GUDO-585502 format. One record per residue: z negated, x, y of N, C-alpha, C in turn. Coordinates in steps of 0.05 Angstrom, whole numbers, plus 5000, padded with zeros to 4 digits. Atoms other than C-alpha are relative to their C-alpha. Layout:
<atoms>
ZXYZXYZXY...
</atoms>
This chain:
<atoms>
499650214981621932531946499150095028500549894974622332732019501049815021499150204981622632152068498349985024501950024978616932282116501350045028498849944975621632522170502049785010498150204992626031902172498749775014501550224988621231332186497150054995502849975004613831242188499349954971500950035028609731252124500249714991500150295007608930492125502949904995497250095003616430362135501350124976498949875024618430872083498949884975501250125024613630572034501349734994498850265005616429872044502950014992497150005003623730062046500950184977498949805018624130621996498050094978501749865019618130961963499049814978501050195021615430331928502149954980497850055019622230211897500450244982499749775017622530931872498049984977502050005021616030891834500249764982499850245016616930171811502350024980497650005018623930281784499950244981500149775018622630971755498149944977501850065021616530741716501249804980498750195018620430151689502150134983497949885015626230581668499050214980501149815019621931121636499149864974500950155023619030601590502249914982497750095016626030421566501450214984498749795015627931091539498250244995501949785006623631601503501050275009499049744992628232161523499850055030499949984971627632031598497450145011502249864988623232461643500249975031499950014970621232471717497650155010502249874987616932901762499449875027500950114974612832641822498450225014501149774985610433101877497849925019501950054979606932811938498349754995501950225007600732371931499849795022500450204979600832031998501549744994498450245006606531561978499149884973500850115026604331501905497449855003502650134998597231331925500349725014499550264987599730781972501249804980498850185020604030501916497949924979502050055021598330561865497949805010502250174989593130231910501049735010499250244986597429701943502349844988497650135010603429521900499849944970499850015029602329631826498549764988501350215017600629091775498350154979501649885022595729211718501850114979498149905020601629281671501250275008498849754991604829821714497950234999502049795002598230201717499750094971500149935028597830181641502450174992497649845006605030431637499850285011500349734988603631011684498250174983501949845016597631231643501250084974498849935025601631201579502250225004497949804995607531591609498850285006501449744995602732131635499050124974501149895026599432191567502150114982497849915017606132271533501650235013498649794986608532781585502849935010497350084990614632371606500049955030500450004971611932281676498150235006501749774994609032921706499750035030500649934972605533061772500250305003499949724993607433731800499250045029501249944974604334061861497549835004502350185001599833441868498549985026501450034974597833521941500649735013499350244985597832961991502950025009497249964991604433262016501050264989498949735005609133842005499850155027500649884974606234272061502050215008498549774989610034742106498650264993501249745007608935472091499950195024499849814978610435792159497849955021501750064977606135432211497449864993502550135009600435132170497850224996502249825005593535452165499149984972501050005027590735652098498049784995502150205004584735192107501249724997498750265001589234592118501749964976498550015026593634762059498149934977502050055021587434782015499049715002500950274997585034122044501949804988498250215009591333732030500550024970499949975029591834021959497549884987502550105011584533851947499949695000500050294999585433131970501849884979498250105020591433031925499050054972501049945027588433381865497549844993502350175006581933001872500749724992499150275007585532341870501249994972498850005027589632531809498050044978502049965021583732791771498149774997501850225001579232221789501349754987498650245010584531701772501050034972498649965025588032001712498850224982501149775016584032611690502050224996498049795002590133051701499850205022500049794980590833711738502750135000497449874999597633951761499950294994500049725008599534621733502650145008497649884990606234751767500649905028499350084973608734741838502949925001497250084993615034411865500050025031500149954971615534721935502750075010497249944997622834661947501149965028498850084974623634412019498850145024500949854977619234842065502150215009497949854988623435262112499350305000500949735004621835952085497550004982502249985019616436202037498050215009502249824992609736512054498850144976501349855021606337052013497249894994502650135007599936632017500449814977499650215020603136121971499450084972500749935028602836501905497050024995502949985003595436651917498749734999501150274999593935941936500449854975499450155024597435641876498750124975501449885022594436141828497149925000502850094997587435971854499749714992500250295007589035231844500449964970499850035029590335371770502949964990497350045009597935331769500950234982498949805018601735691714502650125010497449904989608335761752500649855025499450094973611235651821503049985003497250034996618035381840500549955030499250034972621035471910503050005002497150014997627935441940501050135026498849924975629035592014499150295008500349734990629636342028502650075014497749924985634536712073502550024983497550025016641736612050501050274991499149745007643437352051498350114977501849905021637337532009500349854975499650165025638436951961502550094986497449915013645637181949499650264985500449745013643337891934498249974975501750045024637737661887501549854978498450155019642437171854501950184984498149825013647537711840498650194981501549825017642138161811498249864980501750155018639037611769497050045006502749954991632737691810498649765012501250234988631036981828497549914985502550065015625336971777498450264998501649764998619537451783497049924999502850054998612037511780499150105028500649954972609437471852497150065003502849924994603137851872499749985031499950054972602237541940498050145017502149864985595937901961499850294991500249715007595738661965497250084992502749945009588238631954499449894972500650135026588138151895502050084978498049905019594638401862500249814976499650175024595138161790497849804994502250195004588537801794500949715006499150274992592037211828503149995002497050015000599437321811500949734988498950245011604036751792503050044994497149995006610836691758501449825020498650154979615836461810503049984994497250065003622636141804501149905027498750084975627036101866502749874993497550145006632635591862502450155012497649864992639735851869501249885025498750074975644735731924500449705003499750294998645334991907497449865008502550114992637934881923499049794981501450195017633934291897501549754995498450255003639433761900502250044979497649995017644733591849502450085017497649934984651233911872501549745009498950254989654333391918503049974995497150025003661633551905500849994971498650015026665433341843502949985005497149964993672833501839501749744999498350245002675332791823499149785017501050224983671532401875499250125027500849914973670332451950497249905007502750094996663332161942498050204989502049825009656732501929499749984969500050005029656532711856497349944988502350065017651532431806497949845016501950174985648231981859501149714998498850265005650131311828498749785017501250214984645130921870500650045030499249964973648031211934497850115017502049904981643931371996498449765011501750224991637930952016500549925029499550114974638630512077497349905011502550074987632830422126500649825024502550065014629130002143500349784979499650215019632229432103502450064982497749945018636829492042502449825007497750174994644029232048499949754983500250265015644428492028501749994975498250015023650228611980499350204978500849805020646629181944501850244998498149785001652329661958499050215021501049794982649430311987502150205006498049804993653330862022500150224979499549775017656331421980499149964971500650045028655131091913502150144983498149865017658331541860501349804981498650175019663431251813498449984974501450025025660030971751501350164978498949865024660831351686501349794982498450185018666231021644501450174979498549855020670131221582502350155013497749884988675831391629499350265015500649764984672031911671497750164989502449865011666332141626500750294995499249725004670232771608499950165025500049864974671132941681497150065009502849964993663732841695498850224983501249805018661833261634501050285007498949744993666533821653498950115026501249924975663833831724497250104997502849925004656633861701499850264985500149765016657934391648500950245015499049784984661934821695497850105020502149924981656234821745497650134985502249885016651034971691500850294992499249735008655135571667500150195024500149844976656035821738497250105006502849934995648535811747498850184979501149845022647136121680500450305005499549724995650236771704498050125020501849904980644936821759497250034990502749985011638936801712500150154974500149815022636537231655499449864973500850145025634736691604502249804993498050205008638836191564499449725010500850264990635235611597500749985030499250044972638135341662498649745011501250234987634234881709502249875017497950154985639234351734498749765013501450234988635833891785501849765003498550254998638133171784498549825021501350164979636632801849500150155026500149874974635532961922498249825018501550174981632232661985501049724998499450294999631931901985501649924975498650085025634231841912498049854982501550145021631931421853498649755010501150264992630330801894501049784982499050195020634430441841500550174974499949825022632930851779501649894976498550115022636230371731502950085001497249924997643130541759500250304994499949725005641531281756500050064970500349945028639231301684502249884983497950135016644530811660502650165000497649834999649831311682499550274988500549735010646431961663499550004970500450015029644331741593502550054984497549955016651431681565501250275006498949744994653532311602498750224984501449805016648132721569500749984970499250045028649732411501502750114994497349905004657032581510500150304999500049705000655633311527498850104974501349905025650933391468501649954975498350055023655833081420502450185000497949804999660933601443498950275007501449754992656034171450501550254989498749775012659934631403502450095017497649934985666334601444499350065029500749954972662934571512498150245004501849774998657835121497497449955014502450084985652134741529498849764987501450245008646834261506498049945023501650084977642633861556497949804991502150195005636233461558498549955026501950054978631633121608497650184996502349825002625733581623498349975025501849964977619633631667499850305006500549724995617534281699498450134978501549905022612534361643501850084977498149945022618234331592501550255006498349774993622434841630498450265000501549754999617035351645498850074973500949935027614235301575502150134984497849885014621035461547500450295009499849724991621436081592497750174990502449855008614336291575500250084971499849955028615736241501502050234993498149785005621436751508498750275002501549754997616337291526501850225012498349814986621237631573498350185018501349824981619138231615501149955028499150084974619438031688499550215022500549834977620138411753497649905016502350064984614238431801500950015029499650004971614738231875497350045013502549934987609538501922499249785020501250204982605838161980501749925023498350084977611738072027500949724997499250285000613937382047503049975002497250074997620737042054500449865027499750114973620736922129501250215018499150284995624536772171502149914981498050135018629436302137502549945016497550074987636736272156501949894978498150115019642235862123502850105006497549884992648036172161499550205022500649804979648936732212498949885026500950124975647736252271498149774994501950215006642735802236497350134990502749895005635936152240498049785004502050214999630435652225497450115011502449884987625535962274499149845025500850174978625335432328497649834993502250185008620534992288497350135001502549864997615235532295498549905025501250094975614135232365500549705006499350284993617334532364497549825000502350184996612533992388497450145000502449844997607234472410497549835003502350184996602733902432499049894973500950095026602633622361498750224984501349785014601134302332497250055010502749964989595234372380498149784991501750235008592633672364499250024971500649985029593133792289497850214995502049795005589034442294497349915011502550104989583834112339498749804981501150195020583133552288498950144976501049855023582334052232497450135007502549874992576934422271497849795002502050214998573333772285499149914973500750075027573533582212498350214987501649785011570934262192497149995009502750034989564934172238498649754989501250255010563833452216499150024971500849975029563633642142497350134998502549865003557934132151497749855014502150164987554233692201499049784982500950215019554133122150498550114977501449885022552133582094497150085008502749934990546333852136498349755006501550254996544433142153498849894974500850115025544032942080498050184985501749825015540333572055498350165020501350075026534733692043499649704995500350295004533832942056500649875027499550154975536532442107497549855009502550134990531032182152500649775019499350214981534931682194501249764986498950265010538831042184503050014998497149985002545931312180500949914972498950095025549930962125501950214988498349795012552731512079502849904993497450115008558331052055501949995025498450014975560730942127500750285009499549724992560131692141502350114983497949905018564531852080502749885008497550134991569731352106501150155024499049864976570131722173501150274992499149745010570732392137502749974986497550035015576132132090502349935018497850084982580231822146501250255013499049764987580632492182501150204980498849825021581732882117502849924995497350095007587732452102501950045024498349964976590432492174500850295003499449714998589933252175501850084977498449945023592833292105502949915004497350124996598732842123501750175019498549864980600733252183500750294992499149745011601433892141502749984987497450045012607933602114502150185014498149814989613934062124501949875020498650134977617033542171498049865017502150124983610633402209499050215020501149794982606733992238502250195010497749844992613434352241501349895025498650124977615633872296502849914995497350075007621933692259500449714993499750285004620732952257501049865025499150164977623332402303497549935017502350084983619032172362498449774988501550235012617231532325498150104979501849895021614331922266497950175013502049854986610932402313497849825011502050194989607531812346498149904978501750085022605031592278498050214993501949785006601932272264497950025021501949994978598732282332498049774999501850235003595831582322498050044978501949965023592931762254498050225007501949784993589932412281498049905020501750094979587132072343497949804988501850185012584031512302497950144983501949845016580932002253498150165016501749854983578232432308497949835014501850194987575131832343497749934980502050065020571631642278498150234995501749775005569132352269498150055023501949974978566232382339497849794999502150215004562631722325498050094979501849905021559832032262498150225011501649784988557532652299497949905019501950124981554332242354497749864985502050145015550831822302498050194987501849815012548032432267498050115021501849904979545232702333498049795008501850214991542432042356498149904979501750095021539631872288497650184995502149805004535232492290498450055026501749974976532132382359497150014993502950015004524932552363498949735008501050274995520731912364499649945030500550054971518531992437502649985016497550014986525632122459501649744994498750255007528231522421498849775017501350204983523031102459501050025029499049964972525231402525502849905003497250084998532431272510500349705000499850295001531030542497498349865021501950124980526230442555501549875024498450124978531830262604499850175025500149834977530030822652502750115007497449914992536031032692500550294994499449725006539631682677499550185024500449804978537732292717501750254996498249785006543032752689501349974973498750005026546332932624498750194980500849815021544633252558502550094985497849895016549233682516498750114974500749895026548033792441502450174991497849825007552134392420499650104971500249945028553534512346501950234993498449775008555935182317500849954970499150065028560235032254500450254983499749755015560635772234497450094988502449915013555736102187499150285010501149764986554136662236498849915026501050054973550236682300502250065020497849984981555136572357498950005028500650014971554336752430502749955014497450074988559636412472499549835025500050174976561236012534501049724993499050275003561735252531500549895028499250114974565134872587499749705000500350294997563134172610501249935028499150104974565933742667497849825011502150154987560733472715501049915028499150124975561133072779498550105025501549914977556333462824500150315001499549724996556934162853497650184995502349845005549834402844498449894976501250095024546334362776497650184992502149855013540134582739500249954970499650015029541034742665497650124986502349905015535134812618500549944970499750035029534534882542497849824989501950185013530134522491497250045009502849944992523934862515499649975030500250034971525434722588500550255016499449754986527435432604502850005012497349984988533235572651501850184983498149855016539535842618502250105018497849904984545236262646502349795001497850194997550635802674501550065026498249964977556235782725501549745005498550244994559535212762502250075020497749944983566335222796501849755001498150234997571734742820501749984975498450055023575434422763503050055006497149954996582734642755501649764991498550225012584633992721499349735013500950264990580533422753499150035029500949984971580133332829497249895003502750094993573133252857498150034976501849955023570133492791499550304999500849725002566834142771499850084971500349885026567134592710497350144998502649885004560234772685500250184975499849815022560135402642497150084992502749945010553935512599500250224979500249805021552336142560498049924979501750105021549535952493500150194976500149865026547236312430499049814979500650205020547235872368500050124973500049905028545136062297502149844984498050125018549735892239499349714992500250285007550735142226497549875012502350094985545534982279500749895027499650134974544634622345498550155022501649954976542534802416500349755017500050254983540734252466499350085028500349944972541234282541499949755017500050214980539433832599501450115025498549924977543833842660499449805022500950194979541033542724501250095027499249924973543633522796497850165013502049834987540234072836498949865025501450114976535133842888498850235015501049774986534434432933500050254983500049755014533635152912497850004979501949995022530135162844500850224981499449805020529535662789502149894980497950085019535735622745502149835013498050174987539735232797502650165004497449874997547135392798501649865023498450104979551235302861502950094995497249925004558935332864500450295007499649724996560636062855503050064998497149965001567836172874500850195023499249814980569336802912503050054997497149965001576736822927500750285009499449724994578637552923502950045006497149984994586137432928500949725008499350274991588936852968502549904986497750125013594636392948502650085012497549904990599836792984501750084976498249965022605936882940500650294996498849755007607837502903502849954990497250055008615337582892500850184977498949845022619337842834501250255012499049754989620638582849501250174977499049815020624439132814497750164989502249855012620039512766500050295011500349724992617240172790498750164978501049845022615340742745497450145007502549874992609341002784498249815014501950174986603140722816500250035030499849934972605141012884500749755016499450214981604940492939499149724990500950275010602139932895497349935010502650104992596439512919498849864976501150105025592239402856497249895005502650134998586338922852498650024973501449995026581139062797498349754995501950205010577638522757498850124975501349845021572438812710497749844987502650065013567138672658499250254986501049765013563439152612502050134981498049905020569539242566502750075012497349974989575739202610499950015030499350034972578339322679503049915001497250114998584538882691500950065029498949934973588839142749502349815005498050194992593038622785501650115024498249904980599038792828500349795022499950204978598538452896502849975011497250044991605938562909501449784984498750205017607938112851498049794991502150175011601237782833500149984970500049985029602537982761497950204991501749795012598038372715501650265000498749734999599439122722499250174976501049825021595039472670497249924993502750055009588539442631498850274992501649775011583440002623497949894981502050095020579339912560498150224994502149815001572740252554499750154973500649885026572240372479501850244994498149785004578540802475500550175024499649864975578141032547503050055006497149984995585540882556500949775018498750204984589540522608502749934988497550105012595140092579501549845021498450164982600639862625500749734987499650265012601339112614500749805022499050214982605338572650500649754984499450255012605737842632501749835018498350184984611137362655501349804982498750215015614636732634503150035003497150005001621936732614501049764985498850235014626736212587502650094987497449985013632336222537501649755008498250224994638135792560501849964976498650045025641235482499502249785003497750174999647635102486499349724988500450275010647534342476502549864991497450135007654934212461501150144976499049885025657234322390502850115003497349904996664234432416500050275014500249754986661835032455498750224984501349805017658335392398497449914987502550085014651835402359497949885019501950154984646234952383497150054989502850015009638534942380499249724996501250265003634634352354497250034990502849995010627834182323499750244981500249795021629234682267501050275010498549754995634035202295499450115028500149864975633335712350502550175002497449864998640135962373500650075029499549924972639836322440502750145003497449874995646536522469499750285012500449744988643737112507497050045005502849934996637137452527498749805019501650184982631637062562500150115028499949934971631537052638497449915013502450094987625537012685500149725010500150284993623336302699498549955026501650024976619936442765501250185022499349834978621236722834497550085016502549944985614136702862497649934983502550045015607036742835497849985021502550034985600836482869497750094984502349905015594236802850497549975016502749984988586836712864498250104978502049895018580937052832497349885006502550144997574636652822497850174986502149825011568537112813497449844997502550145006562336822780498050174986502249865013555837032749500750064971499349975028558436932678502950074995497249985006565936902683501550065026498149974979571237182729502749894990497550145008577536762726502350085019497649944986584436982747501949774996498250235001588936392764502750075012497349944991596336532767501849764996498250245000601435982783502850105005497349904999608836112771501949785010498250194988613935752815502950084995497149945006621335692799501450145023498749884977623235872870498049995023501949974978620036022937499449735014500450254986620735302961498749784982501150195018617934952900497249925008502750094994611834522913498150014976501650005024609434492841500850234982499449785018608835052792500749894972499250075028612035012722498350144980501549855019607835542689497450105014502549894990600735802697498550164978501849855018595836302666497349995013502849994992588336222671498750204981501249785016585136882648497150025006502949984996577636962637499050264989501649775010573537592632497149915002502750105002566337452612498050235004502149814994560237812639497649924983502250075018554937822585497450115010502649904990547737862611498750184978501649845019542938362580498449814982501550155020539238122518501649804985498250175015545337742493501950184984498049865017549837972436502849935010497450064988556338012474502450144988497849845011560738412427502649844999497550165001565737852414500849905027499450114974565237562484501250215018499149794981566138212522502850104993497649875008572038462482502449824999497750174999576637872493500749915028499050114976580837642550501149724993499250285008581336882544502249915019497850094983587936602569500849724991498850275005590135872575502549985017497450024986597335732594500649715006498850264995600835142625503050055000497149985002608135052608501249725000498650254998612534472629499449845025497750085017615734012640502350195004497849824999621734442623502549865009497350104996628834352646501349974973498750065025633634112593501350264988498949775015635834622539498950265009501549754994630535132556497950044979502149925019625935502509498350215014501849854983619935792545498450204984501649795014616636452525498250145020501849824985610836862550500650284989499449725009612937602547497850185012501949794992607438132549501250274994498749745002610438812562498050225004502049784999606239442549501450274996499049745007607140182543498950104973500749935028604340172472502650074985497649915014609340562431500249874972500150155025610140032377502550044982497549975015617140232355501349744993498950275004618939502361499149874974501250125024614539332301497749825010502250184995610038722305498849904974501450115023604938452256499349715006501050274996603837712248499049904973501550085024599837312198501549794984499350225018601436882138497749804999501950225003597436242149497250075006502749924994591436592178498650154977501249875023590336942111500550304999499449725002593937612113502250075020498149914980598238032159502650104987497449905009605638202151501250185021498749814982609138802181502849905005497450114993615338572219501650205017498349824984620139132239502449845011497750144988625738922286502550084983497649965017632038842243502549935016497550054986638938902274501949824983498150175013643838352256502649995017497550024985651138272274499949765019500150254984649737562299497149905001502550154997643637202325497550174995502349825005638937802325497549905013502450094986634137482375498549814982501350215015632736872333499150094972500749915027632737232266497750205000502449834998627237692291497649865011502450164994622537122307498549944974501750045024616737012260497749805008502250174994611036512255497450155005502749904995604236672285498249754998501850235003599136172259497350055013502749944989592736532280499950275015500249754987594037252299502550174997497849815000599037802315499150245015500649764984598838512342502350205000498349764999602739122364498150245003501849775000599939822359501650265001499149735003601040562365497750174990502149835011596741162346497449985014502550014985591641022400498949725004501050264992591240282416501449784984498950245012592439592387499549775019500250244984593838962427500249774981500250235019591638342387500349745016499950274990593637632403498949814980501150215017589537062374500749735011498950264991592136352376498549774987501350245011589135662367502049804989497950165013595835372345502350184993497849845009602235612314502150035022497949944981607735942355502150174985498149795008614136332344499350255016500849754987613037072360502150214993498049795005617537682366499350245017500149764983618038382393502950085006497249954993624738422429500450275013499849744989623139112458497550164993502349835007618539702447497649935016502550074986611439512464499849715009499950284990613338782476498949814979500850235017610138152448501049755015498850244988614037512461499149764984501050245013610736842446501549765011498750254991614836202448497949795003502150204994610535672481501049714999499150274996614935062490503049994998497150045003621934772477500749725010498950264993626034222508503050014996497249975009632934102477501449734998498350235006638533612473502850104992497349925008645133682436501549764989498450225009650833242413500950024971499449985029650833432340499349734987500350275011651832782301497549974984502450025018646332922250497449985017502450004983641233072305499749745015500150254986643132462344499349774982500650215018642932022283497149974992502850005008635832222265498250055024501649964976633532322337498450274999501249745004632133062325500950195022499049824979634433332392497750135016502449884989627333492416500050005031500150034971627833232487497149965008502950014997620533402497499350075029500549974971618433302570497050055005502949984997611033432558499250265014501349764990606433952590498150094978501749905021602934392539498150215011502149824991596534802546499050174977500949825022596335322490498050215010502049804994590835842487500550254983500049745015591136582468497650165009501949794993585537092466501250274995499049725003587437822477497750194994501949795006583738402446501650265003498749754996585439112466498150224994501849785007582539742437501050174977499249835024582740272382500149834975499850155026584440052311497349924989502650055013577240122288498749765013501350224986574739642341501449744995498550255003580239122336500149904971500150095028580139122260497449864994502650125006572738972259499749735014500450244985573338422312502149784995497850195000580038092298499449754983500550235018578037642239497949825011502250174990571437402268500849875027499150124975574537302337501949774996498150215006580136892307498549754991501550235009575036442273498349885023501550104977570936392337501849835018498150164985577236132372500749744985499250235016579135672315497749794998502350185004572035382306498050045023501849994978569035362375497849794997502250205002562334992382500949725009499550284993562634232384497849915019501950094980559433932446499949705001500550294998556533232446498549955027500950024972555333002518499149725005501050274995551132412540498249995024501850034977546732132595497150064991502849925005539632392600498249785010501850214991534331832602498250105022501649924978530231832665497250104993502749925008523631912628500050254982499949785019526032472582499550265015500649744988523233162597501650224986498449805015527533522545502549874991497650115010534533432521499749884972500350115026534832952462501850144980498349895021537733172395498350054975501449955025536033352324497950225003501949785001529933772310501450254989498749755009531634502298499850034969499949945029533834672227500350294996499649725007533735332193503050064998497149924999540335702202501150064972498549905023545535842149501650245009498849754990547736562156501350154977498549835019552936972119500450285012499249744989554737712125502549975017497850034981559937842179502850014988497349995012565637962130500549764981499650255015564737282095500349775018499650244985567136622121499349764983500650255014564235952101502449825004497550144996570935622090499649704998500650295000567934942073497249974990502550105011561134622064500149705004499250284998562333902047498849844978500650195021560133292009502549834996497450145002566933041984499649714991500550275009563832421951501749924976498450065024568232481889498449854980501350175020566631991834500150124972499749905027568832411775497750194992502049825011564132801730501150285000499249725002564233561734500750084972499449945029564433551658502649864993497350115005571733471639499949814975500150165024570133191570498849725006501350254993565432671598501949835018498250154982570432481653502349884984497850105016576132411603499249774983501050225017572031971557499549755017500450244982570131521616502649875007497450114994577431441634501149844977498950135024579331261563498549744994501550255004573730741561500549805023499450184978576430441626497849985020502350004981570230631667500650135026499449844976574030991721499349875026500650144975572630461773497149945005502850094998565230391761498250215014501749794989562531061786499749985030500550004971559431111855500650285011499549744987560931661905497650184995502249815007556932281885499250155026501049874976552832481946498350244995501849785006548933001909501550264995498449765006554733481896501250115026499149874976556233971952502250204993497849815004562834341955499750235019500349754984562135061979502350194993497849815004567935541989499550245018500449754985567136272011502550174999497549844997572636732035499350275012500349734989572337482043502350065019498050004979576037612108501750255000498749744996578238342099501650094976498449875021583538712059498450234988501549815015581439222009499650275014500349744987582539832054500149975030499750064972582239512123497850135017502349904985575339742146498150144980501749855019570640262115497549854992502450155006564739782118500649714992499650295003567339072124501849944976498350055023572339162067498650034973501549975025566839282016499549734987500950255013565138751964497349925010502550114989559438301985498549854978501750155018553738061941498149825016501850194986550037441964498649834979501650185016544637011935500349725012499550264989546736291944497449845004502550144996539636051936498850085027501049914974537636471996501749905023498250094978543736302038499749705006500150294997542935552026497149895000502850085000535335542030499549775020500450214979535835112093500749724990499250265010539034562053498249904977501750075022533934561997500150204977500149825023532634871929502449954983497650025016538935021890499249964971500650055028538534711821502150114981497949915018545334911793502450085017497649904987551635291813502250004980497650005017558435141782502350125015497649894987564335581799502449834991497750175005570735171805502650135010497449924990578135261817500149935030499750034971580635251889499649715009500250284991581234491893497849854985502450125011575034361851500349864973499650165024578234031790499650154974500449855024577434601740497350145002502249815004571134941716501350274993498549755004573435671721499550124972500649895027570135831654501949884979498150125019575135361620502950035009497349984989581235521663501450234986498449795013586435911623502949985010497250004990592836071661501750174982498149855017599036331626500250285010499449734993600237071625503050054997497149944999607137351640500450304998499549715003609638031617501550115024498749884977611638491674501050284994498849735004615639131682497950225004502149794995609339501705498550064974501449965025606939451633497449854998502550155000601239011653500549714991499850285008600238341619497349885007502550114991595137931655498649844978501550155019589637631614500049705006499950294997588336891607498449905024501750114978583036821661501150085027499049954973584336791735498350195016501849834984578637241756498550184980501649825017574437821730497749854987502350135013568937641681497650025017502450024983562737421717497849854984502150165012555937161695500349715008499650284993556736411691497649875012502050184990552835941734497750115016502249884985548336431770500349985030499950034970546536391844500850265014499349744988547937141856502950064994497149975003555337251867500950245016498749784985559737831889502849925007497450084991565937691930501550255010498449764995571438221934502049945023498150034978576438341990502149794995498050215000580837732004499549784979500650215019577637321949499249745013500950264992576636581958498749884975501450115023571436281912498749735007500850274995569635551905497749924980502350075016563135251879499249715005501650254997559534591866497150095000502949944998552334651889498549754995501750235005547134181862497150085009502749954989540434151899498049834985502150165012533833921871499349775019500750244984532133211893497350035012502649994986526533151944498249784989
</atoms>
């Protein structure tokens, strides 16, 4: 069921989804032979909680127990695979799986991932870790699918991680050229075949009950024609697979809202075929995915192995490359990632508040409500027609509203945690009514490493004094705000231990005092315009301005006001590097050729420069030097369309500046665009990359992307998703790009990196107009990239940690400082939580699940009808650790890591018990037995999903790219 892109969740629920579940459950109870699979939990949960009667709930439980209703995938949504981050994929699966296990005691064991626009190599690892026995997908490039189909290669064992290999492999079935829908054409009718209930109508059903495209009912007069059409299609498909069993999907988007009509026609059709099986050569039956995959597994066939490569990009025809959605609705992509980062920080803040013991008055039940609201909002937007930007504006507005509401609740929770732990004297000062004399900032580091970074605040006065908890002055810089007139940006250098706070007071400066910061803005280059010039091959005659820190010297060309080159200290190499904005001009008239829309990127020709003049100023400060470039469409334009704000950071002595010094922070401004323009930032270098670019799968692993020549549409078909990082390299240097949101990325020339930042489109294609998918996006977007330049050894060591430092920047809570307070208010210092540099604390959370960790006990409680009586479990902490490096990526950081969880979590209390769980927490790994599948390599994987390990101990070893999940139980205080 895939309706999220048509109307909002609420409207879809009222007009369609409720009817699907209500009518399907009713019809399943009327025929023992009938089967149905359900996928996404967001709609089912709404139906279960808000629509069902007690009788319907009993029917659902009975159908699940008998295997006639089956939940597959089981996440909140069917997530996109190209532009979603691994952490968010896990979150939405965890939310769905937790609901299913808590409510029914069931754990999905098969995926149904048929609609995402391309397939990521992260997916097989993710689903194997979740305990799935087999994976089913559909959308891969049409050329590749045709070749695999011809070679009977659509079924294979997929080893998605080159580090984990067979440890987390999964049997994979890719649907054939017909995809996941029943074939729509039947030879004796001009209507959609086998869709007897027609096409759903939104938002209200037709009063006469006659829906569009209702197929002809099955009658004695046409049953032979229906049977022959179905059997012919089955036989055609049988030639594309190696086994005698053929998966024939019945249904499609917006189907089964009137299941009685569907089953009333299919039942006699199946009976007719089976009664003539001898002459037709086919027998048929209703089946769930469990039925189908079990039949394949029982054959004990030897399967081919696919390695760690993905199925991206996805094209359906030569001029239909689905690579535009990598960037569509960039603002939504950015908001979704910020919400995810805020949730990540809020989870560990609340866990640290509760352990070893809460000392304030915060209501844990209220706190869990705030967490759950944002968990669900972030989960919802991972849908393949959500974060992709392929929804209508109305649905986008719904996602934005849900995210904004969830983020507001999370900020309230964070503020409550900070204020609830005020020292007694500060609480008295805060309530004394004394007027504010400045501001305080509580800064929380959500990563499990010590982080040294710059935090930026906006203040209303040009001179400030910044002190820490002990009243000591701290390094800071103030400058004119680039966004808010008459305001100032305050930059504070902070070092924060893992999962800990720092607290600062910020007061207006009263004369020259120790630690006072005055506006530091030395304009080294005025706002005179640089013009677009022909490229020169030598430095002769160029006027180059250097901007330097301890790691880089950036040279800027005063003739054009563009970047010219970067000298990097570690490799002692100067790399020629220019950045500029270009635009693809795309067609909007279907009569004139292929068009671009939310999904598709179809440029007619190469991108052209989107500027004639660049204004530049360089602001030099104690901590940061900022290069401000503004790009104007022409020499007479008053307002710029594009901008780059580049920061080089000067790290004082006695600070660990490795990550800070080695990055060039860039924030861009793009928009509003002219109509039918697709805006890119092109970084051109003299790195001899051979037009090969590397980009990530979901922030988990890198994929090598050589430029592939195509007869048609080569530009679009060489675009790939970048969720978190990408790089180009040669034998000496590597240029790494780190991103805080997803983009499309390509290398259209040797040494080039092209990042699509924004899209604004309109076309007259009827389907796009009907669903409002023309993407007439007039917004201004502000994406951020960090650049790392250096030898392989340096960038390999820094890339993963720098990416997480960008993704999970410290959270700043800003408030007024009471007049009587002498120190910034905030929680008392807690002991840090610190992991080795190659491990990432992927989650530290109190989910509040009500189910027992013991499956037998939980199942017995469900059978006794006690499922609604349990209270939220606040004593069980969910911990997930992720090894960041590939097996051979770094000589030191790629080694297995042994940690003692008792020591790591000492700050939270004494560990009483450690349970290792499946990825989403519903399986005890000691009881998880996944199916083994025979492969051509001669290897037959054992029943367990991981190497044998001592059960339940606090000392664990994590191998390259492993993700391990635990329940931690602490001793009560």
